[in-house]
C-alpha positions in Angstrom: -38.4 -8.9 19.0 -37.2 -5.3 18.6 -33.2 -5.5 18.0 -30.9 -3.4 20.4 -30.5 0.0 19.5 -26.1 1.4 18.4 -26.7 3.8 21.9 -29.5 4.9 23.7 -29.8 9.2 23.7 -28.6 8.2 27.9 -25.5 6.5 26.7 -24.6 9.2 24.4 -25.2 12.5 27.4 -23.5 10.5 29.3 -19.8 9.1 27.4 -19.9 13.0 25.8 -21.0 15.2 29.0 -23.1 17.0 27.0 -26.3 18.6 28.0 -29.7 17.4 26.7 -32.6 20.1 25.0 -36.1 19.0 23.4 -37.7 16.0 24.0 -34.6 12.9 23.2 -35.6 10.0 21.6 -34.6 6.4 23.8 -33.3 4.8 21.2 -30.1 5.6 18.4 -30.0 3.4 15.1 -26.8 4.9 14.3 -23.8 7.4 13.7 -24.6 10.6 10.6 -22.2 13.8 9.2 -24.1 13.9 6.2 -27.8 14.8 6.2 -27.7 14.4 2.6 -27.2 10.2 2.9 -28.5 9.6 6.9 -31.0 7.3 7.5 -34.4 7.8 10.3 -33.6 6.8 13.7 -29.6 8.2 13.9 -27.6 10.9 15.3 -26.8 13.8 12.9 -23.1 15.0 14.2 -23.2 18.4 13.0 -18.5 18.6 12.3 -17.2 21.6 11.7 -15.0 21.1 8.2 -13.1 22.9 5.7 -15.8 23.8 3.8 -19.1 23.3 6.0 -20.3 23.5 9.0 -22.5 21.2 10.1 -24.9 23.3 11.8 -26.5 24.5 8.4 -27.6 20.8 7.9 -29.3 20.3 11.5 -32.2 21.4 10.3 -32.7 19.2 7.0 -31.4 16.1 9.2 -34.0 16.5 11.7 -36.0 16.7 8.7 -35.0 14.1 7.1 -35.6 11.5 10.3 -32.8 12.0 13.2 -33.3 10.9 15.8 -31.1 14.3 17.7 -28.5 16.4 16.4 -25.8 16.8 18.4 -24.2 20.4 18.1 -21.8 23.1 19.5 -23.1 25.0 23.2 -23.0 28.6 20.7 -24.9 27.9 17.9 -27.4 26.1 20.4 -29.9 28.8 20.6 -30.1 28.3 16.5 -32.9 25.7 16.5 -35.8 25.2 17.7 -36.6 25.0 21.3 -37.7 21.6 21.1 -35.4 20.0 18.6 -34.0 17.5 19.6 -30.2 18.4 20.8 -26.8 16.7 22.6 -25.0 20.0 23.3 -21.4 20.7 23.3 -19.0 22.3 23.8 -17.1 21.2 20.1 -18.7 18.6 18.5 -15.9 16.7 16.4 -14.7 15.8 20.6 -17.9 14.4 21.2 -17.5 12.4 18.7 -14.1 11.2 19.6 -15.4 10.7 23.4 -18.7 8.5 22.2 -15.8 6.3 20.2 -13.5 6.2 23.4 -17.0 4.6 24.9 -18.2 2.5 22.5 -14.4 1.3 22.5 -14.5 0.7 26.3 -17.9 -1.2 26.2 -16.7 -3.4 22.8 -15.6 -7.5 24.5 -14.3 -8.2 21.2 -11.4 -8.4 19.9 -10.4 -5.6 17.6 -7.7 -5.2 14.1 -6.2 -2.0 12.8 -4.5 -1.6 9.5 -1.9 0.6 8.3 0.4 1.3 5.9 1.0 2.9 2.6 -0.6 0.7 -0.4 -3.2 -1.9 0.3 -5.6 -0.7 3.6 -9.2 -1.1 2.6 -8.6 -4.4 1.0 -7.5 -5.6 3.6 -9.8 -4.2 5.8 -12.3 -5.0 3.4 -11.0 -8.8 3.3 -10.9 -9.3 7.3 -14.3 -8.1 7.0 -15.4 -10.2 4.5 -14.2 -13.4 6.1 -14.6 -12.9 10.3 -18.6 -12.2 9.0 -18.8 -15.4 7.7 -17.4 -17.1 11.6 -19.1 -14.0 14.0 -21.1 -10.4 14.0 -18.1 -7.9 12.5 -17.8 -4.5 12.6 -15.6 -2.3 9.9 -15.0 1.2 9.3 -16.7 2.5 6.1 -15.1 3.4 2.9 -11.9 4.6 4.7 -12.5 6.1 7.3 -9.5 6.1 7.9 -9.3 9.9 9.6 -9.4 12.5 12.4 -13.0 11.9 12.3 -13.4 8.6 10.6 -12.0 6.5 13.4 -14.2 7.8 16.3 -17.3 7.9 14.0 -16.1 4.1 13.1 -15.5 4.1 16.1 -18.7 4.9 17.5 -20.8 3.2 15.0 -19.3 -0.2 16.9 -21.7 -2.5 18.3 -21.4 -3.2 21.8 -21.7 -7.0 20.9 -19.8 -7.5 18.0 -17.0 -10.7 18.3 -14.1 -8.9 15.7 -13.8 -5.3 14.9 -11.7 -3.8 12.1 -10.5 -0.5 11.8 -8.5 1.6 9.2 -6.4 4.0 10.1 -4.8 6.9 7.6 -2.2 9.0 7.7 -0.3 11.4 5.4 2.2 13.2 8.4 3.9 12.5 11.1 1.8 12.5 14.5 -1.4 11.6 13.2 -1.4 7.7 13.3 -0.9 7.9 17.2 -4.0 9.9 18.7 -6.5 7.8 16.2 -4.8 4.7 17.8 -5.1 5.5 20.9 -8.7 5.0 20.1 -8.8 1.8 19.1 -6.5 0.0 21.3 -6.4 -2.7 18.7 -5.4 -6.3 20.0 -3.7 -7.1 16.2 -1.7 -4.1 14.6 -1.4 -5.0 10.9 1.1 -2.8 8.6 0.3 -3.3 5.2 3.6 -2.7 2.7 6.3 1.0 3.6 6.5 2.7 0.7 7.6 6.3 -0.9 4.3 8.2 -0.9 3.9 11.2 0.4 7.0 12.1 -0.2 6.2 15.7 0.2 5.6 16.2 3.9 8.7 13.2 4.5 12.5 13.2 4.5 12.5 10.2 3.2 11.0 6.4 3.6 12.3 5.9 7.0 10.4 8.9 8.9 7.1 7.1 6.3 7.9 3.5 8.5 7.6 6.2 12.2 4.7 7.5 10.9 3.1 3.6 10.1 4.9 2.5 13.5 2.8 4.6 15.3 0.1 2.5 15.6 1.7 0.3 17.7 1.3 3.1 20.4 -2.1 1.7 21.6 -1.8 -1.4 20.8 -3.7 -3.7 24.0 -0.5 -5.5 26.4 -0.2 -9.0 24.8 -1.1 -7.9 21.9 0.3 -9.0 18.2 1.5 -6.7 15.4 1.3 -8.3 12.3 4.3 -6.9 9.8 5.9 -7.8 6.0 9.1 -9.5 6.0 9.8 -8.8 3.0 9.2 -5.6 2.7 12.7 -2.9 3.3 11.3 -1.2 6.6 10.6 -4.8 8.2 14.1 -4.0 10.9 13.1 -0.6 11.5 8.9 -1.8 12.1 10.2 -4.7 14.5 12.8 -2.2 17.3 9.3 0.1 17.2 7.2 -2.9 18.5 9.5 -3.7 20.2 10.1 -0.9 21.7 6.1 -0.4 22.9 6.2 -3.5 24.5 5.5 -5.6 21.2 6.6 -9.3 22.3 4.5 -11.0 19.5 5.3 -10.4 15.8 4.1 -12.0 13.2 6.1 -11.6 9.4 4.3 -12.3 6.5 5.9 -12.7 3.1 7.7 -14.5 0.0 10.5 -15.0 2.9 11.5 -18.4 4.4 11.4 -17.4 7.8 8.0 -15.5 7.9 5.2 -17.4 9.8 2.5 -16.7 7.6 4.7 -18.0 4.2 4.3 -18.2 0.8 5.2 -21.2 0.0 3.5 -20.9 -4.1 1.0 -19.0 -6.1 -0.8 -18.5 -9.9 -1.8 -15.7 -10.9 -4.2 -15.6 -13.4 -6.4 -12.7 -14.4 -9.1 -12.6 -12.2 -7.8 -14.0 -9.4 -5.1 -16.7 -7.8 -4.0 -19.4 -5.9 -2.1 -19.5 -2.8 -0.4 -22.0 -1.2 0.9 -20.7 2.6 1.8 -21.8 5.5 -0.3 -19.8 8.1 1.6 -19.4 11.5 2.3 -23.1 10.6 -0.8 -24.1 8.8 -0.2 -25.3 5.5 -3.7 -23.7 3.8 -4.4 -23.6 -0.2 -6.9 -21.1 -0.9 -7.9 -18.9 -4.1 -8.1 -15.9 -4.1 -11.1 -13.5 -5.5 -9.1 -10.4 -5.9 -6.0 -10.8 -8.7 -2.0 -10.1 -8.2 0.9 -10.7 -6.6 0.1 -8.4 -3.8 -3.1 -9.2 -3.2 -1.6 -12.7 -2.7 0.8 -11.5 0.3 -2.1 -9.0 2.0 -4.1 -12.3 2.0 -1.2 -13.5 4.6 -1.8 -10.4 7.0 -5.2 -10.6 6.3 -5.1 -14.5 7.8 -2.5 -14.5 10.1 -4.6 -11.2 11.2 -7.8 -13.9 12.1 -6.2 -16.4 13.6 -4.2 -14.4 16.2 -7.6 -12.9 16.8 -9.2 -16.5 17.4 -11.2 -16.9 14.0 -10.7 -21.0 12.4 -8.5 -20.3 10.0 -9.6 -23.2 7.1 -13.1 -21.2 7.3 -11.3 -18.4 7.0 -8.8 -19.1 4.0 -12.2 -20.6 2.5 -13.8 -17.1 2.5 -11.8 -15.8 0.3 -12.1 -17.3 -2.8 -15.4 -15.4 -2.7 -13.6 -11.7 -2.5 -14.8 -8.9 -4.5 -12.5 -5.7 -5.4 -13.8 -2.7 -2.9 -14.5 0.5 -5.3 -12.2 2.5 -7.1 -9.3 -0.5 -6.0 -10.0 -3.2 -9.1 -13.5 -3.7 -10.5 -14.1 -5.1 -13.3 -17.1 -4.7 -15.4 -17.6 -6.2 -19.1 -18.6 -2.9 -21.6 -20.7 -3.8 -24.8 -18.9 -1.9 -27.6 -18.7 -2.5 -31.4 -20.5 -5.5 -31.5 -17.9 -6.6 -28.5 -16.9 -6.6 -25.2 -14.4 -4.1 -23.5 -13.4 -5.1 -20.5 -13.3 -1.7 -17.7 -10.7 -1.9 -14.3 -11.4 0.8 -12.4 -8.4 1.8 -9.8 -9.5 5.6 -9.7 -9.5 5.3 -6.6 -6.1 6.6 -5.8 -2.2 5.8 -6.4 1.3 6.2 -5.6 4.0 4.3 -7.0 3.2 1.1 -5.7 -0.1 0.6 -6.2 0.4 2.1 -10.1 3.2 -0.7 -10.4 0.8 -3.7 -8.6 -2.5 -2.6 -11.1 0.2 -2.7 -14.0 1.2 -5.1 -13.5 -2.3 -7.5 -13.3 -3.3 -5.1 -16.1 -0.3 -7.4 -17.9 -1.8 -10.4 -17.2 -5.2 -9.6 -18.4 -5.3 -10.9 -22.3 -6.7 -9.1 -24.1 -9.6 -10.6 -27.0 -9.1 -11.0 -30.9 -7.9 -7.5 -31.9 -7.8 -6.8 -28.1 -4.8 -4.4 -26.7 -4.0 -3.9 -23.1 -4.3 -0.4 -22.7 -3.7 2.0 -19.1 -5.4 5.4 -18.7 -3.0 7.4 -15.7 -3.6 10.2 -13.3 -0.8 11.8 -11.5 -0.1 10.2 -8.5 0.0 13.1 -6.4 2.5 14.2 -2.6 5.3 12.9 -3.7 7.7 16.4 -3.3 10.2 16.8 -5.7 10.6 13.6 -6.2 7.5 13.4 -8.6 8.6 14.1 -11.6 11.1 10.7 -12.1 8.5 8.4 -10.4 6.3 8.6 -12.8 8.9 8.4 -16.0 9.5 5.3 -14.0 6.4 3.9 -14.5 7.7 2.8 -18.1 9.5 0.0 -16.6 6.1 -1.8 -15.3 4.8 -0.6 -18.6 7.9 -2.8 -20.9 6.8 -5.6 -18.3 3.2 -5.7 -18.0 3.6 -5.8 -22.1 0.9 -2.3 -21.8 0.0 -2.1 -25.6 -1.6 2.0 -25.1 -1.0 4.1 -22.7 -3.0 7.5 -22.1 -1.6 10.2 -19.6 -3.5 13.0 -17.6 -1.7 15.1 -15.7 1.5 17.5 -15.7 3.5 15.3 -13.4 2.6 12.4 -15.9 3.9 14.1 -18.6 7.1 13.0 -16.8 5.9 9.5 -18.1 4.4 10.4 -21.5 7.3 11.9 -22.8 9.8 8.4 -21.6 7.3 6.0 -23.6 8.0 4.7 -26.7 5.9 5.9 -29.9 4.4 2.9 -30.5 2.4 2.9 -26.5 1.7 6.6 -26.8 -2.7 6.4 -27.3 -2.5 10.3 -26.1 -1.9 13.3 -24.2 -3.5 15.7 -22.2 -3.5 18.2 -18.7 -6.4 17.3 -17.0 -8.4 13.5 -16.7 -12.1 15.7 -18.3 -9.6 17.1 -22.1 -8.3 13.0 -21.7 -11.6 12.0 -21.4 -12.7 12.1 -24.6 -9.5 10.7 -26.9 -10.0 7.7 -24.2 -13.1 6.8 -25.3 -13.1 7.4 -29.7 -10.3 5.1 -29.1 -10.9 1.6 -27.4 -12.6 -0.7 -29.1 -14.1 -4.4 -29.1 -11.1 -7.1 -27.1 -9.6 -4.2 -25.3 -9.2 -4.4 -21.4 -8.5 -0.8 -20.3 -7.2 0.4 -16.6 -7.5 3.8 -14.0 -6.3 4.4 -12.3 -4.7 8.0 -10.2 -4.4 9.9 -7.2 -7.9 10.9 -6.2 -6.8 14.9 -6.6 -6.3 13.4 -10.5 -10.3 12.5 -11.4 -9.4 10.1 -13.3 -12.9 8.5 -12.2 -14.5 10.9 -14.4 -13.1 8.4 -17.3 -14.9 5.4 -16.1 -18.1 7.7 -15.5 -17.0 8.2 -19.4 -17.1 5.0 -20.6 -19.4 3.6 -18.6 -22.5 6.5 -20.1 -20.8 5.7 -23.3 -20.5 2.1 -23.3 -23.9 -0.7 -21.8 -22.7 -2.6 -19.5 -23.7 -6.9 -20.3 -25.1 -7.4 -17.2 -27.3 -4.5 -16.6 -28.7 -5.6 -20.2 -28.8 -9.4 -18.8 -30.3 -8.7 -16.2 -33.1 -6.4 -17.9 -33.4 -9.4 -21.1 -34.0 -12.1 -17.2 
């Protein structure tokens, strides 16, 4: 018996009020906006982006096996008369319409996640634990913006029991239209921290922008908020003003309904004792760090509110692994010994930097090894950027970090504040810092790399991976 298709071409046409051209297949297996990664049977949406116009890749998508392409009316005549097309006035608007239609047909429980830190990790944790209890759909990667959210919705099977969507922003007014598409039953705000300060007047304005997530919560739905965060009361008032009666707080505060009782932090995991909505649970969390332990409270609370079994959910957390670029650890072979590389290169802000440095502080280097932080600029911090970068020195001291490498003009402020004994190296860019780091590491070191996407610290991770073989890869080859 064949699997149920994600969409039929007729259902897609109706949802987008599109005109059909060419011979359209009945079944559509998926949705794509990238001809390079498109799988046969998927519908290709020719999105017009800031750099590329997707219409330039329609022929490549069809050659790669796309079931059909969604194109705008103004460009439809560019393609072969028999090309399978759905023609709309605006492709992104068509994708939004399809996302809304997907949400309308979905009977499962929907959870939306936002916050200054931990959105993707929280979304991935929910995906992990809910998948063990029923068909679960979640946003891929960090698809959390004006095209990522509707695409994630459009990709959601109608039969999903649970669906989890990440919603991001760096300006006020961005979350509200997105959450009104998602219409969650449970909305999580992980925390509110000084990020994207370049675009906001202060932390309260950031909180107000995050609170836009309440605009789309379904009647009878719930909000899950961080009671330990200074913006909790502000967020709680906004949730109530939006008609949300069920507000569940999480944190170490004794008033929290998802309350941390005790946590034992280890280098690669944590042991957590908590009370979740009146039930005591003890569980192992497969990702290290107090911040991850705190977010696991929100994860379990949201899962419970969505109807999942709490005991099974907490048990599943032991197998949780970090998402790419958010704490993935690997062992590299170097000079007759081993180097531990922690990849935190996906993104960075002051709160996530402090958390990552705290986790590095929990690490236990090998003989003669050191705790090494390789840090790139944190972007979009506005006038406070210099002070916030220099302020990382407190977390470096608290974590007993032995050596620090810095790259970028903003990280120069941290470099200047470091004690001479902690200075490993400085360069104006990640590319120029790369050879210094590769030359400095030795067996026993635990090295963590972190920076905003724009600082390109991932190149340093890649350089280390190319220079030193991965232990697991050699073990697999030997087997």
